[in-house]
C-alpha positions as CSV (number, residue, x, y, z in Angstrom):
1,M,0.0,0.0,0.0
2,K,1.4,3.4,-1.0
3,I,0.9,5.9,1.8
4,L,1.7,9.6,1.5
5,I,2.1,11.4,4.8
6,L,2.0,15.2,4.8
7,G,3.7,16.8,7.7
8,A,6.6,15.5,9.8
9,G,5.6,16.9,13.1
10,Q,5.1,14.7,16.2
11,V,2.0,13.0,14.9
12,G,3.3,12.7,11.3
13,S,6.6,11.3,12.5
14,S,4.8,8.8,14.7
15,A,2.6,7.8,11.8
16,A,5.6,7.2,9.6
17,Y,7.3,5.1,12.3
18,H,4.3,2.8,12.7
19,L,3.3,2.5,9.1
20,S,6.8,2.0,7.7
21,R,7.4,-1.0,10.0
22,E,4.9,-3.0,8.0
23,E,6.5,-4.6,4.9
24,A,3.4,-4.1,2.8
25,N,3.6,-0.3,3.1
26,E,5.5,2.2,1.0
27,V,5.6,5.4,2.9
28,T,6.5,8.9,1.6
29,V,6.7,11.9,3.9
30,V,6.4,15.5,2.8
31,D,7.6,18.5,4.9
32,T,9.1,21.9,4.4
33,R,12.0,21.2,6.8
34,P,14.9,19.3,5.1
35,D,16.7,18.7,8.4
36,V,13.6,17.0,10.0
37,L,13.1,14.8,6.9
38,R,16.8,13.9,6.9
39,E,16.6,12.7,10.5
40,L,13.5,10.7,9.7
41,Q,15.1,9.1,6.7
42,D,18.1,8.1,8.8
43,R,15.8,6.1,11.2
44,L,13.1,4.8,8.9
45,D,12.8,3.0,5.6
46,I,10.8,5.8,3.9
47,R,11.1,8.3,1.0
48,T,11.0,12.0,1.8
49,V,10.1,15.1,-0.3
50,V,10.8,18.7,0.7
51,G,8.0,21.1,-0.1
52,H,4.7,22.6,0.9
53,A,2.1,19.9,1.5
54,A,-0.7,21.5,-0.5
55,Y,1.2,22.4,-3.7
56,P,0.3,20.3,-6.7
57,E,3.9,20.2,-7.9
58,V,5.1,18.9,-4.5
59,L,2.3,16.2,-4.3
60,D,3.2,15.2,-7.9
61,R,6.9,14.7,-6.9
62,A,5.8,12.8,-3.8
63,G,3.9,10.2,-5.9
64,A,0.3,11.3,-5.2
65,N,-0.7,10.1,-8.7
66,D,-0.6,6.5,-7.5
67,A,-1.0,6.8,-3.7
68,D,-3.6,4.7,-2.0
69,I,-3.9,6.9,1.0
70,V,-3.1,10.6,1.7
71,V,-2.7,11.4,5.4
72,A,-2.5,15.2,5.9
73,L,-1.0,15.8,9.4
74,T,0.5,19.3,9.1
75,D,-0.1,21.8,12.0
76,T,-2.5,23.8,9.9
77,D,-6.1,22.7,9.3
78,E,-6.4,24.7,6.2
79,T,-3.3,23.2,4.6
80,N,-4.6,19.7,5.4
81,M,-7.9,20.5,3.8
82,I,-6.5,22.0,0.7
83,A,-4.0,19.1,0.3
84,C,-6.8,16.6,0.4
85,Q,-8.8,18.7,-2.1
86,V,-5.7,18.8,-4.5
87,A,-5.1,15.0,-4.1
88,Y,-8.7,14.3,-4.9
89,T,-9.2,16.7,-7.8
90,M,-5.9,16.0,-9.5
91,Y,-5.2,12.4,-8.7
92,H,-8.5,10.9,-7.4
93,T,-6.7,9.5,-4.4
94,P,-9.0,6.8,-3.0
95,T,-8.6,7.6,0.8
96,K,-8.0,11.0,2.3
97,I,-7.4,11.5,6.0
98,A,-6.8,14.9,7.5
99,R,-5.9,16.2,11.0
100,I,-8.4,18.9,12.0
101,R,-7.7,20.7,15.2
102,S,-10.5,23.3,15.2
103,A,-13.7,22.2,16.9
104,D,-15.7,24.5,14.5
105,Y,-14.4,22.6,11.5
106,M,-15.0,19.2,13.3
107,K,-18.7,20.1,13.8
108,A,-19.3,21.2,10.2
109,N,-20.2,17.7,8.8
110,K,-21.8,19.1,5.6
111,L,-18.4,20.7,4.7
112,F,-16.7,17.3,4.3
113,K,-18.2,15.6,1.3
114,Q,-16.8,14.5,-2.1
115,D,-18.6,17.5,-3.8
116,A,-17.3,19.9,-1.2
117,I,-14.0,19.3,0.7
118,P,-13.3,15.6,-0.1
119,I,-11.9,14.3,3.3
120,D,-12.9,10.7,4.1
121,V,-11.7,10.7,7.7
122,R,-11.1,13.6,10.1
123,I,-8.8,13.1,13.0
124,S,-8.6,15.4,16.0
125,P,-5.6,14.4,18.3
126,E,-6.9,16.9,20.9
127,Q,-10.4,15.3,20.9
128,L,-9.0,11.8,21.1
129,V,-6.7,12.7,24.0
130,C,-9.5,14.4,25.8
131,E,-11.7,11.3,25.5
132,Y,-8.8,9.1,26.6
133,I,-8.3,11.1,29.8
134,E,-12.0,11.2,30.4
135,Q,-12.0,7.4,30.5
136,L,-9.1,7.3,33.0
137,I,-10.9,9.7,35.2
138,L,-14.2,7.7,35.0
139,Y,-12.4,4.5,36.0
140,P,-9.9,5.3,38.7
141,G,-7.1,2.8,39.1
142,A,-6.9,2.0,35.4
143,S,-3.8,2.8,33.4
144,Q,-5.6,2.5,30.0
145,V,-9.3,2.2,29.0
146,L,-10.0,1.5,25.4
147,A,-13.5,1.1,23.9
148,F,-14.8,-1.3,21.3
149,A,-18.1,-2.0,19.6
150,D,-19.4,1.6,20.2
151,G,-18.4,1.5,23.9
152,R,-20.2,-1.7,24.8
153,V,-16.9,-3.5,25.5
154,R,-13.8,-2.0,27.1
155,L,-10.2,-3.2,27.3
156,V,-8.7,-2.0,30.5
157,G,-5.1,-2.0,31.7
158,V,-4.4,-2.2,35.5
159,M,-1.3,-2.5,37.6
160,A,-1.9,-5.4,40.1
161,D,-1.1,-4.5,43.7
162,R,-1.3,-6.6,46.9
163,D,-4.8,-5.4,47.7
164,G,-6.3,-7.0,44.6
165,L,-8.6,-9.9,45.5
166,L,-7.1,-12.1,42.6
167,V,-3.5,-11.2,43.3
168,G,-1.6,-14.3,44.3
169,Q,-4.3,-16.7,43.0
170,R,-4.9,-18.6,39.8
171,I,-7.0,-16.9,37.1
172,A,-9.4,-19.8,37.1
173,T,-10.7,-18.7,40.5
174,L,-12.0,-15.4,39.0
175,K,-15.3,-17.0,38.2
176,E,-15.7,-17.9,41.9
177,H,-15.0,-14.3,43.0
178,I,-17.3,-12.6,40.6
179,P,-19.8,-15.3,39.3
180,N,-22.4,-13.1,37.7
181,T,-20.1,-11.2,35.3
182,E,-18.5,-11.8,31.9
183,G,-14.9,-10.9,31.3
184,R,-11.5,-12.2,30.5
185,I,-7.9,-11.5,31.1
186,A,-6.5,-10.9,27.7
187,A,-2.8,-10.4,28.5
188,I,-0.3,-9.9,31.3
189,Y,3.0,-8.0,31.2
190,R,5.4,-9.1,33.8
191,S,8.8,-7.4,34.1
192,G,8.1,-5.9,30.6
193,K,7.5,-9.3,29.0
194,A,4.2,-10.3,27.4
195,M,2.2,-13.4,28.5
196,L,-1.0,-14.8,27.1
197,P,-2.4,-16.3,30.3
198,D,-4.4,-19.5,30.9
199,G,-6.5,-20.6,33.9
200,D,-3.4,-21.8,35.8
201,T,-1.6,-18.5,35.5
202,V,-1.1,-16.7,38.9
203,I,-1.5,-13.0,39.1
204,Q,1.5,-11.4,40.8
205,E,1.9,-7.9,42.4
206,G,3.4,-5.5,39.9
207,D,1.8,-7.3,36.8
208,E,0.3,-5.0,34.2
209,V,-3.0,-6.9,33.5
210,F,-5.2,-6.2,30.4
211,F,-8.8,-7.5,30.8
212,I,-11.8,-7.1,28.6
213,A,-15.3,-6.8,29.9
214,D,-18.7,-5.3,29.5
215,R,-18.5,-1.6,30.6
216,K,-20.9,-2.2,33.5
217,D,-18.5,-4.8,35.0
218,I,-15.2,-2.8,34.7
219,R,-15.1,-1.6,38.4
220,V,-15.6,-5.0,39.8
221,F,-12.8,-6.4,37.6
222,I,-10.5,-3.6,38.7
223,S,-11.2,-4.5,42.3
224,E,-9.8,-8.0,41.5
225,M,-6.4,-6.5,40.6
226,R,-6.1,-3.6,43.1
227,R,-7.9,-1.7,45.8
228,L,-10.9,0.0,44.3
229,E,-10.4,3.9,44.4
230,D,-13.2,6.4,45.2
231,P,-14.8,8.2,42.3
232,V,-13.0,11.3,41.1
233,R,-14.4,14.6,42.4
234,R,-11.8,17.3,42.2
235,V,-9.7,17.9,39.1
236,V,-7.1,20.5,38.4
237,I,-6.0,21.1,34.8
238,A,-2.7,22.8,34.1
239,G,-2.8,24.4,30.7
240,G,-5.7,26.1,29.0
241,G,-5.0,24.9,25.5
242,N,-7.4,23.0,23.2
243,I,-7.1,19.8,25.2
244,G,-7.3,21.5,28.6
245,V,-10.5,23.4,27.6
246,R,-12.1,20.4,26.0
247,L,-11.5,18.3,29.1
248,A,-12.8,21.1,31.4
249,L,-16.0,21.3,29.4
250,A,-16.4,17.5,29.4
251,L,-15.9,17.2,33.2
252,E,-17.3,20.3,34.7
253,Q,-20.9,19.1,35.0
254,T,-19.9,16.1,37.2
255,N,-16.7,17.3,38.8
256,Q,-15.1,20.3,40.6
257,V,-12.8,21.6,37.9
258,K,-10.0,24.2,38.0
259,I,-7.9,25.4,35.1
260,I,-4.5,27.0,35.7
261,E,-3.4,29.2,32.7
262,R,-0.3,31.4,32.6
263,D,-1.5,33.8,29.9
264,T,-4.0,36.5,31.3
265,K,-5.7,37.0,27.9
266,R,-6.1,33.3,27.3
267,A,-7.5,32.8,30.8
268,R,-10.1,35.5,30.2
269,L,-11.1,33.8,27.0
270,I,-11.4,30.4,28.7
271,S,-13.6,31.8,31.4
272,E,-16.1,32.9,28.8
273,Q,-16.1,29.4,27.3
274,V,-16.6,27.3,30.4
275,N,-19.7,27.2,32.6
276,K,-18.8,25.9,36.0
277,A,-15.0,25.4,35.9
278,I,-12.9,27.9,37.8
279,V,-10.1,29.6,35.8
280,L,-6.9,30.7,37.6
281,V,-4.1,32.8,36.2
282,G,-0.7,31.5,37.2
283,D,2.1,29.0,36.8
284,A,1.1,25.4,37.6
285,A,4.7,24.8,38.8
286,D,4.3,27.6,41.4
287,E,4.3,25.8,44.8
288,E,2.6,28.7,46.6
289,L,-0.3,28.7,44.1
290,L,-0.7,25.0,44.4
291,L,-0.8,25.1,48.2
292,E,-3.3,28.0,48.1
293,E,-5.6,25.8,45.9
294,N,-5.3,22.9,48.2
295,V,-3.6,20.5,45.8
296,D,-3.2,18.0,48.6
297,S,-7.0,17.3,48.4
298,V,-7.1,17.0,44.6
299,D,-8.1,13.6,43.2
300,V,-6.5,14.1,39.7
301,F,-3.9,16.7,38.5
302,C,-3.7,16.8,34.7
303,A,-0.7,18.7,33.2
304,L,-1.7,19.4,29.6
305,T,0.5,22.4,28.6
306,N,2.4,22.6,25.3
307,S,5.7,22.1,27.2
308,E,6.4,18.5,28.3
309,E,9.1,19.7,30.6
310,A,6.6,22.0,32.4
311,N,4.1,19.1,32.5
312,I,6.7,16.9,34.1
313,L,7.7,19.4,36.7
314,S,4.3,20.6,37.7
315,S,3.1,17.0,38.0
316,M,6.0,15.9,40.2
317,L,5.5,19.0,42.4
318,S,1.8,18.3,42.7
319,K,2.4,14.7,43.6
320,R,4.9,15.7,46.3
321,L,2.4,18.2,47.7
322,G,-0.2,15.5,48.1
323,A,-2.3,15.2,44.9
324,H,-3.7,11.7,44.8
325,K,-3.0,11.0,41.1
326,V,-1.1,13.0,38.5
327,M,-1.2,12.7,34.8
328,A,1.2,14.5,32.3
329,L,1.0,15.0,28.6
330,I,4.4,13.7,27.1
331,N,5.3,14.1,23.5
332,R,8.6,12.3,23.4
333,A,8.2,8.5,23.5
334,S,11.6,8.1,25.2
335,Y,10.3,10.1,28.2
336,V,7.1,8.1,28.8
337,D,8.5,5.0,30.5
338,L,11.1,7.2,32.4
339,V,8.5,9.4,34.0
340,E,6.0,6.6,34.8
341,A,8.8,4.9,36.7
342,G,9.0,7.9,39.0
343,S,6.3,9.9,40.7
344,I,4.0,10.5,37.7
345,D,1.1,8.0,37.7
346,I,0.2,8.2,34.0
347,A,2.1,9.6,31.1
348,I,-0.2,10.4,28.1
349,S,1.3,10.3,24.6
350,P,-0.8,12.1,22.0
351,Q,0.9,10.1,19.2
352,Q,0.1,6.8,20.9
353,V,-3.6,7.8,21.3
354,T,-3.9,9.1,17.8
355,I,-2.1,6.4,15.8
356,G,-4.9,3.8,16.4
357,S,-7.3,6.1,14.4
358,L,-4.9,6.1,11.5
359,L,-4.2,2.4,11.6
360,T,-8.0,1.7,11.5
361,H,-8.1,3.1,8.0
362,V,-4.9,1.4,6.8
363,R,-5.7,-2.1,7.9
364,R,-6.9,-4.6,5.2
365,G,-10.1,-6.6,5.9
366,D,-13.0,-5.0,7.6
367,V,-11.2,-3.5,10.6
368,V,-13.3,-0.9,12.5
369,K,-11.1,-0.2,15.5
370,V,-7.5,-0.3,16.3
371,H,-5.7,0.6,19.6
372,S,-2.0,0.7,19.8
373,L,-0.5,-0.5,23.1
374,R,2.8,-0.8,24.9
375,R,4.4,2.0,22.8
376,G,3.3,0.4,19.6
377,A,4.6,-3.1,20.4
378,A,1.1,-4.6,20.9
379,E,-2.3,-4.0,19.3
380,A,-5.9,-4.6,20.1
381,I,-8.2,-4.6,17.1
382,E,-11.9,-5.0,16.3
383,A,-12.6,-6.8,13.0
384,I,-15.9,-7.8,11.4
385,A,-16.2,-11.4,10.3
386,H,-17.7,-11.7,6.7
387,G,-18.6,-14.5,4.4
388,N,-19.4,-18.2,5.2
389,E,-17.6,-21.5,6.0
390,K,-16.5,-21.8,2.3
391,D,-14.9,-18.4,1.8
392,S,-13.8,-17.3,5.2
393,K,-11.1,-18.6,7.5
394,V,-13.0,-17.7,10.7
395,V,-16.8,-17.8,10.1
396,G,-18.4,-21.1,11.2
397,R,-15.3,-22.1,13.1
398,A,-14.6,-22.6,16.8
399,I,-11.8,-20.3,18.1
400,E,-9.7,-23.4,18.9
401,D,-9.8,-24.3,15.2
402,I,-8.6,-20.9,13.9
403,Q,-5.0,-20.7,13.0
404,L,-4.0,-17.6,15.0
405,P,-0.4,-16.4,14.9
406,K,1.6,-16.9,18.0
407,G,1.0,-14.1,20.6
408,S,-2.5,-13.5,19.4
409,A,-5.8,-14.2,21.0
410,I,-9.5,-13.7,20.3
411,V,-10.8,-12.3,23.6
412,A,-14.4,-11.3,22.9
413,L,-17.2,-11.1,20.3
414,V,-20.1,-8.6,19.9
415,R,-23.0,-10.2,18.1
416,K,-25.7,-7.6,17.5
417,E,-26.3,-6.2,21.0
418,Q,-24.8,-9.3,22.8
419,V,-21.3,-9.2,24.3
420,I,-19.7,-12.7,24.3
421,I,-16.5,-13.4,26.1
422,A,-14.5,-15.8,23.9
423,H,-13.8,-19.4,25.0
424,H,-12.0,-22.1,23.1
425,D,-15.3,-23.6,21.8
426,T,-17.0,-20.3,20.9
427,V,-18.1,-20.4,17.2
428,I,-17.8,-17.2,15.1
429,E,-20.7,-16.2,13.0
430,A,-21.0,-13.9,10.0
431,D,-21.1,-10.2,11.0
432,D,-19.7,-10.8,14.5
433,H,-17.4,-8.0,15.7
434,V,-14.3,-10.0,16.8
435,I,-11.9,-8.3,19.3
436,L,-8.3,-9.6,19.2
437,F,-5.3,-8.9,21.4
438,M,-1.8,-9.1,19.8
439,T,1.3,-9.0,22.0
440,D,3.3,-8.9,18.7
441,R,2.0,-6.4,16.2
442,R,4.4,-7.6,13.6
443,K,1.9,-10.5,13.0
444,I,-0.8,-8.0,11.9
445,E,-0.7,-9.2,8.2
446,Q,-1.5,-12.7,9.3
447,I,-4.5,-11.4,11.2
448,E,-5.6,-9.3,8.2
449,Q,-5.5,-12.3,5.9
450,L,-7.8,-14.3,8.3
451,F,-10.5,-11.7,8.0
452,Q,-10.3,-11.2,4.2
453,V,-12.9,-13.2,2.3
454,G,-11.5,-15.4,-0.4
455,V,-12.8,-17.6,-3.2
456,S,-12.6,-20.8,-1.2
457,F,-10.7,-21.8,1.9
458,V,-12.1,-25.3,2.3
């Protein structure tokens, strides 16, 4: 598949990294900065073109005439929109994906049609990050909460501690603990190494456990891995940018929310946008300010400024002053594991959150959702099973009879409105939404082939 990425910023570079690792993809990146492209080319097996992403001559040099997908990820909405328009008008590019940051553009659905601005998929990293943080606040104790099947099923990552009811016991005893729930432990990471568990696997303190369950059962499953935390009430947001304001608007009806913004004019503008949230002018790394605002009684402190150094410092300070949980927005992947090993509870990578949306539209087969996990090493995907026993490798077959690649597991099915936790004898039917966990994302091509309908496989 020929993929043209426009923009080599943080999101564009991350997309190039993930997509170029798959042998089936030929990736070309366009940017105006030759030094950035040179650095990318030194690290990745890609082609680069220097130039403005929306110029027809630049797109022509980049190979837009035979590209399967154009992914416009520059920092400017208007450049991304015009680039998609040029790609469609001049080259009839089949799939056009654009990063759109403005909430006004994102709401204007009539604007994005083939006879208007021909963008097939709009991606807003700010909106995705906001939704990601919302889920972490909704389910205290979780390190990741990822939705499938329109939110009916969730995959949750939790760090097991000694207070978890299942810790030190075999997974098979889970049914005895919570008999009236449906769920499954999909994977365990112990000392950084992946395990696909069975009933005899014993959960240990310090394990990162990924389980899948119906959304109504998530809290009871978390209690099996660690002490259940009280619901979040008080939230402090450092940074009044797009993400900070979106999060405040999403939380202010159910939580006590305060935003700390350094810029006086920006703070005044934010105060006109929010309804109940309190807007404070100041530096989130100012110890005196944090003490005045009783940071020691805050349930969650979210550092969401444009400076990751400021986010790290303010989060560490807030934690030292008594904030129950701190989250920090971190752009550099190399920082994420480093800060989570210290006093910061959760490091949020916008690239990691965003890449799943891109991968969803690149995957072959009918893949409707992709979540990238463990810094891109693992993936959880939702694919729809099509066909029948003659032309499909999965339909009409029990899970134990499906030739899944090593390190992969089918963990759940959604059949119409019914959530089915997968067992070895569960039979997949046509139109089932199949949720898989892969500890090794390099096997993705084998998974894609399973869900592609052929002439005959029997």
